[in-house]
Structure formats: C-alpha cells, structure tokens
N, C-alpha and C positions, 0 to 999 in steps of 0.2 A: 505294194508299189514303193519303190525307192524314190525319195524326193531329193533334188539338189537344185542349185540356182538355175540350171539350164533345163529343168523339166518343163515341158510345154503345158500350159494351162488346159488346152483342149484334151490332152491325154489324161490329166487329173480328173477333169469333169466327166470323161467317158467312164473312168473307173469308179468314180464316186458321184453319181448324178445328184445326190441330195446335198452335196457340199456347199453350193451357194447359200443355202439357208443357214448353214453353220458359220460360213465366212463373215456374214454380216455382224457377228459378235466381235470380230476383230476390227472391222471398219465398215461403216454403212455404205461406202462407195462400192463394195463388192455386190451390192444389190443389183448393179448393172448386169451381172452374170445371169440374171433371171430373164433378161429381155432378149429378143431376137437380135437387136442391134449389138448388144453387149457380147453376145456369142460370136457375132461376126468380127467384132473389134479385137477379140483375144486370139484370133488365128495367128499363129507364129509367135505369140507372146509367151514368155517364160515366167517362172517364179521371180526371178530377178527383176523383170520388167514390172510385174505386179507390185513388188516391194517399193519400187520408185514411185509408182502411181499413187499408192495409198500411204506413202511416207512411213512405212514400217520397215525396220532393218531386216535384211534378207534372212539373217540367222533366226530372228524372232519369228518371222513368217514361216520359215521351215519348221521350227519347233511347234508352232500352233497347228500347222497342217498335219504334222505327225500325230499330235494329240487328237485332232478332230477326226482322223481317219483310222483310229484304232479299232 
C-alpha cells in the first residue's frame, strides 16, 4: 500500500489490522485506535489529520508508517 498525506486511516487499518499496536511506539495517543469509539472517530481522517492530532510532522509519520508496515 502506498502512503501519502491523504491516505485514509481506515484504509490503512484494513490493510494492516495489527498496526495500532505498533503505532503506540510513535505516540501513545494512537492507543485510541484500539477502541470502538476511536475507530468511529477516524472515519474520513487522513494521515495528515493524524499528524496534527499527535503533533508529529507528516513526513515523519509517513516514514514511520512505511517502516512499521514493511
């Protein structure tokens, strides 16, 4: 899967269902992705949106996602 700032978080989690456990290493706020409410909250949200939420530059988040999904 190719990641860019506009990639939807729901698409990423469908392709990589174990990713929330790995994303916690980047920022503990990603822990919300393991909850039903968190899954509802990310509908329509992109990598760029997540970058703002966890205060990680989008380029860094993209780099981390690529590494975590190898």
